[in-house]
N, C-alpha and C positions, 0 to 999 in steps of 0.2 A: 785494786778495783777489777771487779768482775765486767768483762765487756761483751760477752759471747754467752749466747743462749740457745737451749735447744726446746723447741716446742715439739710433743708429739701429737702429731695431726693426721693419724693414718688408719685411725678406727672406723669398723664398719657404720656404726650407729645403727645397730639391729632395732632396738627399742623405740627410735626415733623415725623408722624409715616410712612408716605410714604417715607420718606428719611432715617429713620433709621432702618426700620423692627421691628423686635423684640428684641430691645435695649431700657431699660428705659432713659429717657431723660438725667440725669446727668451721665449716662456712656457713652454719645455720644462722638465717638472718636475724637480729635482735634490734628493734627499733630502727630498722632500715640498714644496719650494716653488719657483716659478718660477726660471728662471735670472735674470730681471730683478731679481727681489728683492735678489738677492745684490749686483747693481750698486748698488742705491737704497741698501743697506746700506753701501757702501762711501762713497757720495756725500754719506750724511748724515753721516758721520764727519767728513769733511772741509770741511765747513760749505756744502755746496751747498742752497739753499735753493727752487731753482726749475728743474726738468728739464722740457726739450722733447722730447717723444716723438715722432720721426719715424716713422709708422706707412704700412703699405700694406696687405699680405696680412691678410685676417682681423683688420683693426685694431679690431672691435667686441670681440673677445674680450680684446684689451690694455686698450682703454678701459673694458671691464666690471669687470675686476678692480681697475686700479689707482685708476679714478676722477679728480678733479680734485686730490686729495691723497694723501699716502701716506707714512706716517713722519714726518710735519711737513713734508714737500717738497711744495711747490705745481706742478702737474703742467698743462702745454698740451701740445695735440697738433698737428702738421703732419701731414696726412692726405694721402699721395699717391693721386690719382685714376688716374694712369698712372704706372708706375715710372719715376723720375726719376735712378736710379742714385746712387751715394754722392754726388758732388758737387752735384747738385740738390736732393738730401734735405737735406743740410746748409745749403744756400744758404736753401732754404726754410723749415726750422726756424730759422735765426738771426735770420729777421725777427721771431720772438715773444720774442726776447730783449732786455733794456734795455740791458744793459751791452755792450762791445764786443770784451772778451776771452771765450770761451767755451770750455769744455771740451767736448770730444766723444769719444764712446765708441761702440764697436760693441757692438750689444746681445746678440751671441753669443760676445764674449770676456772672460774676466776675466784681467786684468791687476794683479798686485800691484805697484805702484810707490808710490815716497814722492812724495806729491802736492805736498807743500810744497816739496821740493827741485824737483819738476819746474817749479812755478810760479814760484819764484825766479829759475831759469834761464831762463825764457822773458821774463820782465821785465827781466833784466839784459842779455840779448841784443838784446832790442827787436824781435825780428823779426816777421813777420806769422802765421807757423804754427811750432810746435814741436811734435816727433814723439818719442813714448816709444818707443825702441827697445828690444827683447829678443834676448840674446844665446842663440843655440841650438846644438845639436851639429851640426845639418845643416840648411842654408837652402834645398835643394831643393825641399821642398815649398811653400816661403812665397815664394821670392825673396829677394835680399839687397839691404841698404841699406848702402851705403860712405858713410863721414864721416871728416873730419881729426879731429885731436886735439881742436879746439876746438868742435866739435859742428857744424860747417859741412857741408851735404850735399856730396857728391860725386857719387853716382850710385846709381841703383835698377837692380838687375840682375834679370831676369825669372825667374820660379820655373823650375826644371828647367836652367837655364844655369851654374850653379854648385852645387857640394855641399860639404859640409865645415861647420866651425865658422865664424859669422860672426853679423851682426847681422841681424834682421828688422822689419820694421813692427808694431810691439806693438797698432795699432788704437785709440791714445789721441792726441790732438791738442790742442793749445790753439791756437784761430784767432780772428784778428782780424776780426771782422765785417764793418767798415766797409771793409778791405781786401777781402774775398772779394767783396762784392756789387758793389765797383768795376770788378771785372775783366771785367765785361761777357759773362759765361758764358751760354751759351744753358741754357733751363730744365731741361733733361736733359744731364748730363754727369758723368763719372767724376773724383771726387776725386784718386784715386790716379792715373790716367793723363795727367789734362789739367791738372793742377795740381802735385802732388810731383812727377811723373817729366819734367815738361817742362823743358830746360835753362833757358829764359828766366826762370823762376820761382826758380832755386836760391839766389839771393841773398837771397831772402825766407824762406828755411826754413832751421832749424836742428833738430838732433836729440841726444837726450839718452839713454844707454845705462842700462838697469835690468836687475836680475837675479832678480826675483821671481817669484813663482808664475804660470804662463801657461797658459791653455789656452783652446781656440778650440773650441765644441762643433758646430761646422758637419759634422763627418763622424761617423758612427756610433761608431767606435772611440773617438773622444775625449769622446764624450756619455757612454759607458758609464764612461770613465776619471773624467769627474767625477763620475758617482754613486759611484764607489770611493773618490774621495780628498777630496770635500768634508766628509766626516766629520771628517777630520784637521785640513783647512784652517779649518773652523767648527767646533771641538770641541765635542761634547756636554757638558752642564752637570754639573757636580759637586755643585752645592748646589740643593736644590729648596724652593720656598716654595709653600704650598698657603692657597688660601681655605679656609673650613670650611663655613657654611651653602650649601648650593647645590654643592658641590663634595664635602665629604666626607659630610654627612647630609643628609636631606631637611629643606628650608627649610620654615617654619611661615608660610604667607602671612598678612600683615597682623600677624605675632605674633612671638613669642620663645620659643627653646627654654630654658627656666628650671629644668627639671629632669631627672634622667637618665632616668626614664622617657619623656620625650618625645624624646630624642634617637635618631633612626633611622638607620642606615647605609643610604647608597645602593647599590644592587645592584652587585657587584664591586669595591667600594672596599676592603675587607679585603686580597682578592686583589692589588690594585693595589699596597697599602701593603708588602706583603711583596715584591714585586718592587722596589719603590722603595728597600728597606732595602738590597738587594744593589747597586744601581746606584748610589745617591748617598752621598757622604760625609757629608751633613748634609741631614736635612729638617725644616720649619719649618713652624707654621701659624701665620698672620697673619690676624687677623679683627677686625672692626669689632662692637663690641657695645655700640651706643647705647642699648639697653634699660636697661643699669646706669645710665648718665647719666640716663635718663627716669625712674629708680626703680622700673622694672617688676620687678628682681629684683636681688640682691646678687651681689657677687664671691664670696662664700661659694656660693652656690646655682651659680654659674658654675665654681668649683673642682669640685663635686661633678659637675656633667655632664662634665667633663673627665677627671675621675678614672676614671670608668666608661669613657669614650672609650678611655684610654691603656690601660687593662686589656684592653679586647677587641682593640686594634690588637696590643698584645703576644702575647695568646694567638694571634693570626693570623700570629704570626712577622713583623710589622710593626714600625716604629720612627718616632717623633716624637722629635726632640731637644730642641726646645722650642717653647712654645706662645707667642706674642705676640699681647695683643688691647689694644684701646683703646675707652674706654667715652665717648668725646667725642663730644658732639653735633655739633659741626661741625669741619670740616678747618682752621679757623683757632685754633682753642683751643690745641694743642701741636704740630701739624704731624706727628701720629702718624696720625691717621685715614686709612685709604684714601680717595682716591688719592695723598695725600701720603706720604711714604716714611719716617716716622719709625720705623716699626718693624723696617723692613730695616736702619735705622742701629742699632737696639738690637741686632739679630742680629751686625752687623757689630762692634759694641763688644764683645759676649759672645765671639764666634767672630773673632778679627782675620783668621785665614787665607780666610776668605770674600772671593770675587771675584764682584761684581755680574755682572762679564762672562761668567763661567763659572756662573751661576745662571739657573733658570728658574722664572716665576711660573706655577702654574695657577690660574684661576677661571671663575666664570660670570657676570662681571658687566663692564661697562665699566670701573668703578673699579679691579679687580684687574689688569686690563691695564695701566690708566694708571699705576698703582704700580709694576708690573715695567718698563713703559718708560721711567719715570722715574729708575729706579734703574740702568737700562742693562742688564736681564736678557732673556733670551728669554722669550717669552709663549705660553701656551697658553689657548685658550678652549674651554668645554666647553659643548655644547649642551644644556644641562640642561632648558632652557624652550622647546626647539625650536629654530627658525631663529635664526641670529646677526644682532645690529641692524647695519645699515649702517656705522656708526662702528667697529665692530670691526677691519676693515680697514686702519685707520690704524695699529693695534698688533699685529698678528700675522698670520701666514699659516698657523698651526696651529690646524686644528679637529678636535676629537673628541666623540663622542656622550656619552662618560663617562670617568672617570677610567681604568677597566680598559682601555679601547681606547687610551687613550694609554700605558698602560704596557706594552703589547703591542707597542708600536713601540721600545722601548728595547733 
């Protein structure tokens, strides 16, 4: 199984500079997230646990955002001090990998392929490089790749020399590190021109066609296309999970909301809940209430607080479909206390239609984000107490000052 990947994220993004300004192309925001974040999401889903980011232009912005780990994936950096072109970048990055077979992706391209099929094809063929091909209506902009029925490489045709339907290089490869480094290439070389397109290397290369979604954001029209289409490719959530204290109501520092008169809505929350009522199929509150376990107040008192809360929400045209709370003192007792996902499972039991992949968890603490992350939800962090802790970047790209600010983006 392939567990390491290289992402080429060092391009200058010349054609996008007037659109992005001082942002490296792989960090281009799409629907509120850096383009690279979507690639990480895909890699996490196929079991990649180590990514080597090949960086160059404005490398510090990439490293500042992603750090040494992101979404449970460890990150190493192969920084170019001078442009090495694609081949040199891959060769340098590969020296940071422990395994021999490495997945390689372009940091400005999203290609939706079946990675399991691609990996199986690579190992069955036993070749040194496998290329993921994409069928397109017109190869003229990209250049064509010609293969036989077994996936053996026949030829590369330069862009502009052929038009019409055909296969193009999708920018995803599996490369055997040891073979690549043994070729004695110079430090700076083009992977496409000096490896893939060289007749002497063809016996080492195979290719497999895929028909999934493909976009290269290297030109403004396709960057704007990504802005329009990613909402459908990464659909908006249908189910909303909300923390309570610090998200819906003012938190009592070193204390608990024990009676209705102590419950105070945060500014804009009622307006936000009215928006959510129209946007989400189901809305839940999931809240740790350890004060009950500590005998500071009772479940009957909590019910009184929630009765008042639910009335005011309904009066403001909002809706909460169900409240789940946990009185455990530790996460080990029942597995229901956040960040464990017992309360999510309770909701799934009560509402079997819930799909956690179509759900969003919103909260103001690390445990809220971990809860959503463990359940496979999208996550949103509210800056109720000011700046976000460094750890939050491992669990979300969505930061808002309050619930109402988040609601305005829906």
